[in-house]
Structure formats: C-alpha cells, structure tokens
C-alpha positions, 0 to 999 in steps of 0.5 A: 777564355778566347772568342768562342767558336760557333758551329761552322756553316757549310761552305758555299757552292762555287758554282753560284758565284762569289758573294760580296763581303761587308764594306771596308772588311780587311780579311787576312786568310792564312796560307802559311799554317802547318796543316793548311792545304793550298786551297781554303774557302772563306771563313765564316760563310755564314756571317758574309752571306748575312752582311751581303743581305744587309748591304742591300737594305742599306739604300741610303748611307749619306746625310748632309748636316741639315738633314741630321741636325733636324733629329741629332744637333751635331755641334751639341754632340761635339760640345758632349764629347768635348766636354766629357774629354775635357772632364775625363782628362782632367780627372786622370792626369789629376788622379794619376799624376801623369803630368808630374811624372812626365815633368819629373822625367823632364827635369833629369833628361840631361843625364839620360841615354836612349840606347838602341837595343842590337837584336842579334847581339841580344839574341846571341848573348841570350843563346850563349847563356842557355847553352851554358845552363843546359850544358850543366844539366848534361854534365849532371846526367853524364855523371849518372851514366858513368856511375851506372855503368861502372856499378854495373861492370863491378856487379855479379849477378846473384839469382838469390839475391835478398835485398830491401830497398825504399819502394815509393808505393810502400814507404811509410806503410804500416800493417795492422801491428803498427810495423812498417811493411816489407819494403816500406821502411820509414822514409823521412819526407819534407815539403820542399819549395823547389820541387813545387812543394812535394814532400820529397827526401833529398838525401835519398832516392826512392824506387817505383815499379809498375804493377805488372813488374814483380818487385822481388824478381831477381833481374829487378833486385840486382838492377835496383842493387846496382843502381844504389850507386847512383844515390851519391851521384844524385846528391852530389849533382844537386849541391853542384848545381842547385838549379837541377830538379828531377833526376832519375834512372829508368831501368829496361827491366822496368824500375824507375829510381827517382831523386829526390825520394818521393812517395807514389800513389796508385790510381783509384783502382790501386794500380801503378800504370807508370812504365818509365819505358814508355816515356818519350825521354826513354824511348827517344834516348834508347833508340835512333830515329826510325821508319816503321811500317806496320802490317797488320793481318785482318783475315777472317782467322783474327776475329774476336779476341785476336783482333782486339789483342792486334788492335792493341799491339798496334796502339802500343807500337804507336806509343813508342813513336815520336816527332823524329819517327815515320810511320804507315799502317797497311791492313792485309787480307786477300788484298792490301790496303792502306788504313788511311787512303790519303797516306797511300805509298807514303810515310808520315811524320809520327806526331801526335795527330797522326798517331791519335788519327792512325789509332782511331782508324785501327779501332775501326778495322774488320776481319774477312778474307784470307791472309796473303802476306807477300803482296803485303811485305812487298808493298812495305819494302817499296815504300821504305825503299823509295823513301831511302832513295829519295832522302825522306823519312827518318834516313836512319832505322827502317823496320817492318812490323808484322802482327798476324796469327800465322803466315801460310805462303812462300814469302822467302822470295820477297826478302831475297828481292828487297833485303837480302843480303844487306838486310837494312830493314829490320823485320819484327814479327808478333804472333797473336794468339796462343796457337804455336803452329806458326811459331817457327815461321815467324821466328824465322822471319824475324831471325833472318832479317835482323828483328825480333819474334814474340808471341802475344796471347793476352792484352796484358803481353803486349807491353813487354813484347813490344818493347823488345824491338827497341832494344834490338833498335838500340844494340847498334848504339850500345856496342859502339858505346855512343852515349848521345844526349837527347833533348825532348819536346816539351811536356807536362809534369803532372807530378807537381801538379803545377802543369809546368812545361819541361824539357828532359835531358836524357842518355843511354846506360849500356852494359860494359862487360865484354862477355855481352858486347855483341848482345848490345845490352841496354841497361836503362836511360838517365834523365834529368828535367829542366823547366822551361820557365826557368830557361827563359828567365835567361832572356830577361823581359826588361831588355825586349821592350813593351811588346817584345819576347822570347821564344824557343822551338825544336827541329821539328818546327814545334814550340817549346816556349812562347808567350802566346802558346796556350797549352791548357784549357777549362773542362768544366772546372778542371784546368787540363792539358790541350791534347796537342799541346806539345806539337803546336808548331811555330807557323801556328803561333807566329801565322803572319809568317805566311812564306815560312821564312822565319821558321825554315831559318830557325829550323836550319839553325841559321842566325839572322833576322827578318822584319814582319808586320803583325796583328797581335791579339789582346785582352783575349782576342777582344782587341789587336795591335798593329806593329812591325816586328824585327825577329832575330834568331840563332841556334842553341849549340849541342841541342836541337833547339833555336831561339828567337828575340822579337822587338817591336819597331819604334820605342819597342827598340829603345831602352831608357838608361838612367842614373842614380846613387845607391843610397838614394835609390834605396831610400825610395825603393823601400816605399810600401806602395811599390812593388817589383815585377813578380816574375823578373829576376833581379838576383839569382836566389835559387842557387844557394839553398840559404837564398831561396827564402828570400823575396826579390826585393829582399835579395836586392836590398841585402845586394845593394847593402853588401851584406851577402857577398854570394848573391849574384844580381843583374846590375843593370836592371838594379841601376834602372829599378833604383832610378824609376824609384828615385824619379817616381818617388814624389808620386807616393807623396802626391797620391797620398796627398790626394787620398786624404781628400777625396771620397770613396768613389774616386778613382785609385791611381797606379803606374809602372815603369818599363825599365825596372818593372816597378809598380807603384799603387794605392793598394796599401792606403786603400785598407784605410781609405777604401779606394780600391774598387777592384781588390784583384787588380795589380796582384798576382791573381790579376795576371793581365794587369802585371808584369810577367815573365811573359808580357808587360801589363795589358794597360801598359802595352795599350798606352804605349801605342797611343799618342802622347798624352792620350788615355786608354779606357778599358772596362774590367769584371770583378770576379767573385761578385754574385753576378760574375763578369758584370762590369764593375770598374774602368781602368785608364792608363796613359804612357809617358814618353821621354825623347833623348837625341830624337829617339823616343822611349816609353819611360812609364805608364800611369793611370787610375781605376774608377768605378763605373758609376763615377764615369757615368755621373761624369758622362751624364753631367757633360751630356747637359751642356748644349751650344747657343746657336742650336735652337731648344737645348735638349735636356741630356742623353738621358732623353727619351727621344735619344740613345747614346753609347760611349764605346771604345776603339774595338766597339765594346760599350762603356756607357749606356742607359741600359746597365745589361749592355755595358761590357758588350760589343756594340754589334750585339746591341745594334747590328744596324749601327755597326753594319753602317759604321763598317760601311762608312769605314768608321770601323774595319773588320780584322780577320784574326786566326786562332790554330790552338783553339778547342771546339765542340765536336760535330755530330757526324762520323767520329773518324773525322780528326783534325787535317792530317800532316801528310797527303791531301786526300780527294775523297775527303772533300767535305768531310774533313773539319778543323776540329779534332778526335782524341782519346786516351781510354779504351780505344773502341768503347771511348769511340762509341760513348764519346760525350758530345761536349767534350772539347776538341782542338780546332782552328778557328778565324775571329773577327776584331772590329777597329776604329779608324782614328782618322775618321773622328765624326761621322753622321748618317741614316739607316734605312730601315724599311718603314722608318729611318734611323739617324746616328751621330758619331763623335770622337771623345779627344784624348782618349780611345773612346767614341760617343754615339748618339742614335734615334731610338724610335725607328725599329731597325730590328730587320738587322741581324746582330754583328757578332765577335765570335769565333768560327770554326775553320773549315778546309777542302782538301784539293785533288793533288797528285799523290806526291803527298810530301808536298804538304810535309812541313819542313823538319831537321833530323837529328845530327846521330844515326845508329842503325847497324853494327858489324858486331851485332848478335842478329840471332838473338832474335826472340823465341816463345814468349816467357811473359805470361799475364799473372791473374791481377794483370788479366784485370787490367784494362785496355786504358793502361795508359792513364795519366802517370803520377810522374813525368807525363809525356 
C-alpha cells in the first residue's frame, strides 16, 4: 500500500566524515517519535552515498539558450506545452461544467455567508456529545452490576444444583437420533445488521465456557443460575439505548454470558481457547495498576519440564499486564541478572512491545548453578522502593512474583529489612513441579507478605493458578465496594469479522454477603463494547473542512482513533491486524510535533490550541501536501480519553453557508445522478429499530417531508445539502446534453460539494452511453475517491490546494484487469472557490475522468505545432531524435512513448534527468516518515526487536533495528522456525519529490561520460503537469535510477547514564488506586493446588492464545 521498505544499508562510519547529500534536498529527521533515542544517523545512507557520486559526475549543469536550441528548440517546447495546456483546459471546462458551476455560485453570492469556524468551541461541543454518549454506556453497565450483585446476594449456593442453560457451543446441536444434545436446546438465531450481520438472539443471552472449565461444575452451575437475572437487564438496556452493541458478564469462575446470544464455534482442533479472564477489559476492571518484578529461578534443578513450565508461567503473568502496569524480569542462580540488561535497575511500561520482547528473552533462558533467592529478592525490593520514592511506575500496587522449584536459604531477613511490618509489597510464590518438599516455605513467604501461594505441576495448571494473584489484588477494591469505571484501549472484535476498532467500558462485580466481606470475593466483570467509528460520528466531517479531522488518544498517549491510524496489513491475500496496532503512539502519527507539545497537553487533560506546519502524505505516500494546521484539544470527562480537532489554515477554517427552500432543494435532491456521502450522518437511523432499514437519503426525504417526527437529523447539514443540490442542479442537464453528443472515448464528468458531501456523476447514464471508463470510480469500492468518515476525496483535497482554475491530473489504475495496476484512466479535478467579505471558501470541486488514450491523442496533436521563427519544424514529440514525457508535480509519468513507463516515477526511467532537476532546484526531495510500516525481518539473531520503550543500552550499538519480532504461537518453536518472509512492525523513511512551482521552465546539459544529454522542461499552464523533452541518443546509464522507495530506519542507541526513565514517554496514571484495606484477610493465601490437569488438558498446546472468536484484546 505505502512505499515498500527496502533492506537498509549499514550506517556510515563516523570516522570518515559526512558525505554531501543531493542538491536542494529537504530533509526532516524526526526527533519526537516515541521510540527515538537522542541520536540518529541519516536515513537511507546508501541513497545519499549514491547521490554524492552522481553530483561528482555533473560537471556542467548550466546551459545558454543558444546551445540548447541546436538540439531542442525552447520556443517549440513552450508552444507544445501552451497548446497542450489550452486544449486540456478547454476539454476539462467543457466536460466538467466548472465554468457553469462557478457562475451559479457567483449568481447566489449575495445570499451566501462564509463563517469562520471556532475550533475551540467545536472541540468542546464534540467532547460534550461524546461524553453524553459514553455516559449512556456506563449507565447500562451500572445496571448490570447492580442486578448481578443483587442476584448473588439472594442466591444460596447449592452443591447439587441441576440446571440447564444455553451453552453457546452446544445450542441447536442434535445427536444421531435427532434429539437436541444436553445443554443444546433450540436457540433461535437471526441475522442482525446492528451486530455485523451475525446470527444472534436479541431476547436471550448465551453462555460460553473455555475447554478447561467443566460445564457442570457446581461453582459454574450456581454462577450461571445466579446470572440468569441479567437476561432481562440486557434486553432493557438495549431497548433504552439501541446504539448499544455487545453486553456481557465475565465470571471469575471462567464462564462468559454474552448478549445477544450467539453460537460459538470451536477452533479446528475442537478447542475453545477464549477465556474472559484473560481479556484486557476483565483484568483492568478487576485490579488497579501495578508494579511487578518477576523472579525466575534458573538454577540447575530447574532443567527440563520445570523450566518449560516456568517460562510458560512467566508468559502467562505477562499476558495479565497492560499499559497502566510496569514490569521487569530478573533471572537468578548463583548470580542475579536482568534478562534485558538495558532495563537494569528500572521498571518499564508493560506495553505490548516490551511484553513481547520479554517473552522472547524468557524463551532463551538457560539453567545452571545453584539458586540463591535472597539476593534476587533484595534486588526486587530495591527497585520497587526506588520507584516508589521517586514517584515513578504505577504508584499503586507493588508485587514480586517468585517462580522456583524450591527455596533453601535464609530469606526472612530480606523481608524484615524491606517489607515488614507494613508489607507494602505483596509476594506471590509459584512452586514449579510435582515435588512438595518446599511447599511450606513458599507458602510461608506468600502468607507473611499478603500474597498467594500456588503449585504449578503441568503446563495446563498455569492459567488458573496465575489468575489467583488478580483476585488477591482486587480484594481492597472489593471490600471497599469501589465500582471503578474502566475504559480499554482500542482493540479489534474478531467475532464481527469486520476488524472493527472498539473500546470497552467495564466494571467489577462484588459479593455483598457479610460473611465473605473480609475475603473480598470478586464475582466477575461486566462490560459493553463501543465501536469507535460510531463515537467519531459525533465529530461531523462537514464541520472540519477539506483537510480537517478529529482524533482520540488515551491517557498513555496511544491512538484510539485517527484517520492516519493504519491498524491492518495484507499478509498474502489476508487482511490482518498489525501486531502493535493498539499501541500506536500519538507521536508516531502526528510526528511533526517534535517537541511533544501536543501530546503532553492532551495527556495532561488540558484544553487549548497550537499550530504546526505539517507535511501530509496523500495517495499512499506518493504525494505530499504542505499545510499549516491548527490543533484544538480537550479531555472527555469521566474517561481516560482526550479529543483533538484539526483545521487547516486558510479556506480550511471557513465554512460556506447557503440558503434555499425545502421544496426547491428536495426536488433537486432526488435527481438520480446525485448521491450523499456514504459515511456522513445526515439523520440518526440507529436509535429506532424501525429506522435502521432506511438509507441516509431515504431518512432525509422522510424528515424533510415531515413524514416521521421521530427522526433526528442534523438540520445545519441538511440546509447545506439542499443548497448544494439546488446550485448544482443545472450540472445534470448540462452533462446530459453533452452525453448525447459525445463519443465513448470522451471524458466522464463528476463533482462534489464541500458543505453537504454531495457527489454528482454520470455513472447512471454511463450504462446507456458507455461513458464510464472506470466502473469502480465514485463507488464505495473506491474509498480514496469518496467522501468518508475520515477524509474528503483525494481529487477534492488536491484540487483545493491548487490556485483557482488550475487542474490536478492523476493517473489511476483499473483493478480487475488482465494486467492489474496498469494505468487506464486519468482523473482531472478543479476547485470552485467563493469569496465573501474577503473570506474565501472552497464551495465544490468538479472534474472529468478520461481514458489515457484520449489524453495521449490530445498531447500528440499538440506537439505537431511549431513556431515560425524556429527554422525547420520538427514533426512532433514522436520524432526518433526526441524523447518526451508528461509528468505530474510529483514526478510520475502520465504520458510516454513507451506504455510500460506510464504511471512509474520518472527517476526509475531516467535517473540522470531527475538527478539534474533536483540539482537545479526544479524538484525538491522531502523526507517523510512512516512509524506504522511493516518490513521483512533481517536474517541476523532473532532476539532483535523494535527499539525498546525504556533504557538506552550501550552494548546494542549496531544490533537493534526498527523492525519488531513477534509471535502468538508456541514461544520457543515459533522463535526457531519463524518464516523469514513474515512481515514485522518497523519504522521507515521515504522520499517524496515535489515540483517547485516557481520554476516554470528549465533546460540544461547532463555530462554522461562520452556524450552530453540535453533536456528542456516546461510547465503546462493551469495544471500540475510538466513537459520534459530530452535527447535519447546519449546513453546516461552511468547514472543509477532515483527511486521512491522506503528505507528502514536504523537506530544507534547512545551511551547514556543508567537513568532509563529519561526515554520513557509521558503518561497519565489512572485516577484511582486500591492497594490495601485494613479488613483484608491476608491469611487467605493459597495452599497446595487443587487444580490439576485432566487428560484432555494435557493435549492443549502452549499456543492456547490462538485468536479467540470474540472480543480479542
């Protein structure tokens, strides 16, 4: 999709000095990025080195007119460019009707108003609307909490309870006799558009259990029976707020009740791996933030299966941590060593990158020596104490996880020195293996430090036993009955198969029974999903201008929603989430914010504004816009989220307001050539179930005709769309008249208005007249050419930045052809601007789409012209002594004598010419950055990963690169057998070439060894096109091509002091913390594990974390 990353070359040797860069190259090294060390070598070193060599070859770059005219007459080239430009202008204005549209807006100008948008007022209004919407979701979840706790209070545990329930896996299943299987009664399922067209039951919930949970266990049956009370609350919530999506209750015993009810399908091995207690929404709601130090015994006695179980236990603990937690891992035997030396003496944020990096390093641990635990415990206590003293880390719970097969030395003095009598650090002990000799000692350690002891003798034991520590950490919150509201970071719901980004609001459910109060029993967690796309609809696109947008980020600085967030990538023919899609930092998207001013203000919940000059990538990174953006930001109350609104300076901060009658507007709105912006919300159709079947146009018509008083519509937007319909109505008659008199090869016209999101086109007429060269253009399949929730069409955005009347040409590829990607059509667009009281706003953009052959014929015809004073007239550009190109303002070829060159970047075809144009300042090179790229991993040691979010490390000087290793399968095996062609997250820099519009003509000579190559460049008037005429007889292949390819950014981590937190990004801690409670029963601290693996469980692989069918996070 974006420029593909090429293998990065080695960094330069600093002892050799600095090589000169290409002439007039504008570089913009990024220093604000979240993972950036303070020192960075230039990007794309190999390219710069090649460019330096090229400059040495350019012995002559200036040329007097008399020299050039002998080969390529300058006046003739100018005549060709002028003629071609005039012909194009006449064609585009004729078929687009742009002059007619300009006149229509001029006619109504006296009644127009141009309003300046108050960005601060806008962001506050959006924030209030979002707060209201999210509060409704919280109220729904609170209703579930109250119902669940009341049901538990009134429920008496029955050891022999027999109860049939709707098991999500077994429903509608029949045995060989045709009877429904046990727990598999008939369960009516119907497709529901509100739930991604899944088969659901909106009157009942269903219950899912992981494979390792027995579906008739008394605890399970009593919990399911008690939670039946939630059914009516689910339905009432959905009726009260029809925008609600999934509602659910995750029990601490492992069952998961979900509404609406669905059928759950096991994986290909017949296993249900989804366990609600592993999901981020459950863990975050059940516990407060925590600092964790994991101590792993790597002495000789841990060899074999014990070490395998220990590694799996560490991995399971890491899976229970999130962005609000901090962690480190220390391995110990005769000595202690941090498994990541860069993190020595510190804690690092438990974000996904660091967790996955730790897992890789744990896989590589080896056993030897004798285990000496007291030094490891002392080191762990010191880290936690230091972080608490300097107010770093979570500033909430602190715990040590001790994973060992035994403890033999005297460890009591360590606790006396560091933890007694306050016991502010909990110690959890995990005895590995079947041997019980050391069980009493490890239980003593846990019970005397407010922790919990478990024994893990098989791989299958790890999950249940690790979860016990979460119940202990939840006790203070449960005893105090603090129902904190938790919002998760963005994640994807794989069950819906739409890869939709969600956030979940969750709250804990407690036992209110007095007899268990001191035990602090957590019953589970209730939650509900919020589709972020629905939330962002409350920041209407039409109010933000052509280039404006809104975005959300979390208290950790991670993106929740942003139009430039690209969470998916193609792996072969399959679209998949990127490994780190939900931990993309704001500084990785708004990377021009080099000082971090915007990020800091938003994380600190400030309300304010700032301005930045930005470079905006377009057309998948092939082009760039230079804008000055104003950023407005505020927080969303009672959530960890902040909202930003971006308006571009100039016309981007003005909105055009027109006026017309409903009758006149409605008449013109119903023309068949007119369509509304598909993703824009003109009327709310998801509140009332009866409205969900309506299209936006149908809802608008019913509202305007007064046929449905219950409909809620955006009246300001409707006024604009009616006005646009009236003003653009003559276009339909104009285009139809043209269509009756033109050939199949003639252009197809289209147009769009800014305020209303209208698109008019001739696609409907094209079925009869065969005018449409590209059937996907202006359809939902052609996202870049449509008004969407995130952006205006590409052709509209480009036209808006051109001088009034200028045309923007783009070469497009038609998908589905025998040669996919081959250029077939050219789109041309021009903006229509309106000025009122010295304020200028873009009212609309119109254009045509033409076949490439039409453009070529026009060009070859124009180049048959010649001036009378030039001597003998060259026949045309098709003369064998001349080579002609028409390129756009970013160097892409629209016309060439060789069809295979069309659509390619000129530097690939003629490196010498592009090098010369760069040297003369005709073009400049702009370096852009992509911090969401995917690259092929290098072939060296697999422990390398993305730059760590923690401590700069001297010994990694040239080892670390910007690609990231990741896996979700068996850790050790996947690590050994990972395919080298699997893409990994990385950072890239790529060049974009931009014509300097002040340079409208140029000519010169290129020294190519034994010969000289002459060239002439001429701007084609009123367009973004350039005509280049060169001498093809001189072989300049000594110049390598100039490529627009991405280069992986390599980092050299500087040698700094051990204050690792200097490179930690600013974050805001959650508002609440529940670390201890005086009534807590600390003697409820575990015992010999009664959770043993059944035979089926022993078959479960380590890769039990296969993507679950629901609520992945």
